[in-house]
Structures are given as C-alpha cells and as structure tokens.
N, C-alpha and C positions, 0 to 999 in steps of 0.2 A: 466240220463233221469228222469224227474219228471213225475210220473204216474198221469193220469187224475182223476178227480172226475166225476163219471158217474151218471147221474140222469135218472131214468125211468119216462117219462112224458106221460100223457094220456089226457090232455086237461081239467082236473078237477081242481077245486080250491085247493084241497089238493096237487095235483101234482105241481101246480104253487108255492105254499108255499115251497115245497121241492126245487124247482128251486131257490127261494130266499135264503133259508138256504145254499144251495150248492154254490151259487155265493159268499156269504160272506166267506164261508170256503175256497173257491178257492183262494180268495185274501189273506186270512191269510196264506195259505200254499205256495202261488206263484205257484199254479198248474193250468193247463188248465181245462176247464169245458166242458164235453161232454154230450149232451142231446140226449137221445135215445127214439124213439117210435117204438114199435114192435107189430105186429099183423099179423094174416093170413087173407089177404083181402077176400079170397073166402068164409070165414065163416060169413061174415057180409053183410048187405045191407045198408050201410051208406047213408045219405042224399047226393045228388049230389051237390057238391060245385062248380063244373065247368063242362061245356059241352065239354068233350073230349072223343070221342069214343074209343081212343086208350089206355086210362089209367083208371084203376079201381077207382071208386069214393072213396073207402077207402084209397087208396094211396094218392089221392089229399087231403083228410081230414087230413091224417097223416102229410103231409108236412106242412099244415097250422098249425097244433098243435105244431110241433117243431119250426117253424118260430116264432110263438107267444111266445113260451117259451124262445127262444133266445133273442127276443126283451126285454122281461121281465128281463132277466139276465143282458143284457147290460145297461138297464136303471137303474137297481139297483146298478150295479158295472161296470161303464164304462171301467175300466181298465182290466176287466176279458177277457181272451182268450177263446172264446166260439165256439164250433163246434156242428154240428147236424148230426144225422143219423136216417134214416127210414129203418127198417128191416122187411122183410116179413117172420117173424118167430113167434112162440109162445113167448109171453112176458117173461114167466118164463125161458124158455130155453135161449133166447137171452141175458137176463140180467145176468144169472148165467155165461154164456160164457164171457160177458163183464167184470165180476168181476175178471177174471183171470189176467187182466192187468190194474187194477184200484187201486188207493189209497183208495178210498171209493166208495161205491154204495149207492145211496140215493133214497128213495121213500117217497111218502106221504101216509097218510091214505086214504081209498077210501070211499067217501060219501060226501054229500053236507050239512050235518047238524051235530050238536054235537052228536045226537043219532046215526046217521049212522056211524060216525067216531069212535064210541066206539068199533065197530067191524072191525077188520083189514081185508082187502081184501085178496083173496087167493094168489095173486101174491106176496104181501109183506110177507105173512107167508111162502111161498115156498122159497123165497129168504133168509129169516131168517134162514131157515133150510139148505140151500145149497150154499150160497155165499162163494167165496174163499177169499174175503177181508172183512173188517168191513162193516156192513150194518147199515145205519142210517135211521130210520123211523121218519119223522118229525111230531111230535104231539104237542098238547098243545095250539093251537090257532085256533079259528073257524071263523075268519073273512077272508078276501081274501088276506092277506099278512102275511108273517112270522114275528113273533115278534122279535125285536132285543134283544140280551142278556141283561137282566136287573138285575139278581140276583148276578152275579159275583161269581158263584159257580158251580163246577162240582162234581157230585156224582158218586162214584164207588161202585158197589156191590161186596163184597169180598166173595168168596165161602168157602165151608167147609174145604177144604184142606189148605187154607191160603197161598198157594204158590204164589210167584211172577209169573205173567202170562202175556200173550199178552194183556189182558184187562187192567191190571195194567200199563203196559208200554204205552199203547195207552192213558190212562187217564193222565199219567205224561206229555206226549207230548202235549196233548190238553190243559192242564192247563198252560203249559209253553207258548204256542202260544197266549193264551188269557190273560195271566198275572193274573190269578185268583187262589184262593185256591182250593185244592182238598179235598173233604170230603169222606173218605173211611168208608163204613158202613158194619157192620157184624151183622145180626140178629141172635138171639138165643132163644131157648125155652127149657123148662124142660119137657121131655116126661111125659105123664099122669101117666104111671106106676111107676114113681119115686117120685110122690108127695104123701103127706099124709094129713089127716085132721088137724093135729096138726101144728100150725104155726111155732113153733121152729124146728120141724123135716123137714118141707118143705123148710126152708131157705137154708139148706146145699146143696141139689142138685142144686138149683138155682144158688148159688155162684159158684159151680163147672162149670156149663155150661156157665155162664157169663165169668169166667176166661178163658175157652177154646176159647171163642169168642175174648177176648183180645189178647190171644196168636196168634190166626189166623191172626188178623190184624197186629200185630207186625212182624210176619213172612212175610206177603204179602208186607209190606212197609219197609222191612229191608234195601233195597237198594234205597230208595227214594232220588232223586238228591237234592243237597244242595240248588238249586235255586227254589225248589217247596215247597210251604207252604202246608203241608198235615196235616189233622185233622183225628183222629180216633174216631169212634162212635160205641158203642155196644148198640143194642136196642132189648128189649124183644118183640117177636112176630113172626108171619109168615114172611119169607123173602119177599115174594111178596108184602104184605101189607106195610111192613116197607119201602121198596124202592119206592113204589107208593106214600106214604106219603112224603118221602124225595124229590120226583120229583117236588112237588109244589113250592119249593124254590130253584130250580136248573135250569141252562141253558142247561144241558146235563146230561143224565143218562147213565153210561157205565156198561155193564155186559158182561160176557164171555159165550161162548157156546162151549162145548168140543166135539170133534169128537169121535165117537165110532169105534173101530177096525172093518174093513171089512164091513163098512156100508158107503154108499155114503152120503156125506154132513154132516151137523151138525144135531144133535138130540136135539131139544129144550126141556129143562125141564120146569116144571111148573112155576118157577120163571121168566125165560126169556119170556115165553109165556104170563104170566100175565102182566108183565110191558109193553110189546108191545101193549096190549089191553087197558091198563088203565093209563099209565104214563101221567103226566101233562106237560111234556117237551119232546124234541126229545130224542130218545133212540138209543144207539149204541150197536149192537150185534157184539162182536169181536170173530172170530173163534179161538179156542184154540187147537193147535196141541197135539196129544197124545205123 
C-alpha cells in the first residue's frame, strides 16, 4: 500500500503553492494526493457562498477551497490521483491525525506577502512539533505558483552526533528520486572560551572543532548508497545561518527533529525553528525516533 501525500489547504496562495509542490512530489513517488481542509465551523462567520439554510456557510466555503485546490493539482499534474476531505475539527488536531497514515504532510507558509510569510503560522509550527511523518513547509517563492526545481541540489543538515538518521535516509531517497546530488552540511564553531587573542594559539581549537565536524559528516554518510552522489561540507558559523545560506541554492532543505522521552511530539530546536522561518526553499522536518 502506497501512503498518500497529505496537504493542508486553506485557500491562501501559500496553501496553493503547497498543493503544486505536493502534486509534483506525488507523481515522483507514484503516490496519491489527499487535500484536507479542517476547521470548526461554529467559530467562524464566513461569507455566505451559497444560500442553503441547512448547511453552515463555513462548510460551503471549505468545500469550495478543496475543490479549487483539486482543480489546481489536476491541472498541474493531470496524472495525479487526487482526493479531498473537509473535516469539522481543529486544523492542528486533524492534520496531526492525518500524519499517522501519510508518507508526507505538506503545508504552505501563512500570509500573502513576502513579509507576512517570513513568520510561520501557528498551524505549521504545531505540525512541525507533532507530525508523525516528515513535514514539508513550502517556502521560497512569493508569486502564486510553486517554482519548479532549478538548482538540482538537496541540502541535508547533519546534527552534532553525526549518526545516520531518518533525515539522512529521507535525503538519500529524495536525491535518488530527483536524480540530483546531495550536499550534506555540518556547521561548526569554536566556543568563545577556547579562543585567545594570539592568532597562532586560536588556530588549534578551530582545527579541532572543524575536524570533529568532518568526522560527524563521515559517520552520518558512512552508508551512503552507491547510486547517490553525496558531497560533504563543513562550514564555520551558527548552524541556522549556515543552513539558511545553503538553502538559497537548493531545491529542498532536510533537517531532523528528535523526540524527547515522555513528551508528546517533536521538540524543535533553534536550528529547525530558524530554518522553518527563514529558508529560501522548501524545508522538510523529519521526525527522529529515540
């Protein structure tokens, strides 16, 4: 059974760009596309789109939103298998539940301008913290259509432990599907307490931390498949800034988020949180089991 790609739609331009991206990915994977709108009707007073005394206006609007999204997906990818669902539930709850039986969960940024989209909506942040499958937040283009992949490059952020992880394996598979190289990036810094004013003395701690970054990359990519072209990059700087900079020349940025014991969902660190807000390309948050 091929799990679907689930897209949370809301009628906004960013939401429709997420539909575009997901339609492309569905064709790549040979997976069905499921478009979901979720809301609690009684909390809203939406504009009446039809005169039907037996149905809430919000429900009518929701059906219009998912039908528009489905037409968009079928126009972009005529061969995609598309289904829709309108759920009378809180969006966060409904989409986290949907993620249990999904290959990917996809959302857009929330807002209708570049400035507004710099800040992620609460739904996307909640999903990033609690989704059971990889979450894709489609960023990086502010017109009304998702940009086609143009860089031919996937960037993977490698964590401190340097272990092969779910994020690493996801990045392998995505690079294979797209037939593009994988650039694995590990940022490193020399703590301020280890530096000195003398340039000859300060060089040694820097070399040590850079070497640790090299070793973390080698460990993470130890089992890279032979058909994947993988490149290793160590960059001095804050991980968040390094990955955001790398995203400007990438079609996809992949990072992991590790679960904490006895805590519901994923706990996003500063790196994942930062790239979700500032990446120049779509971001994948991959849940990492403990």
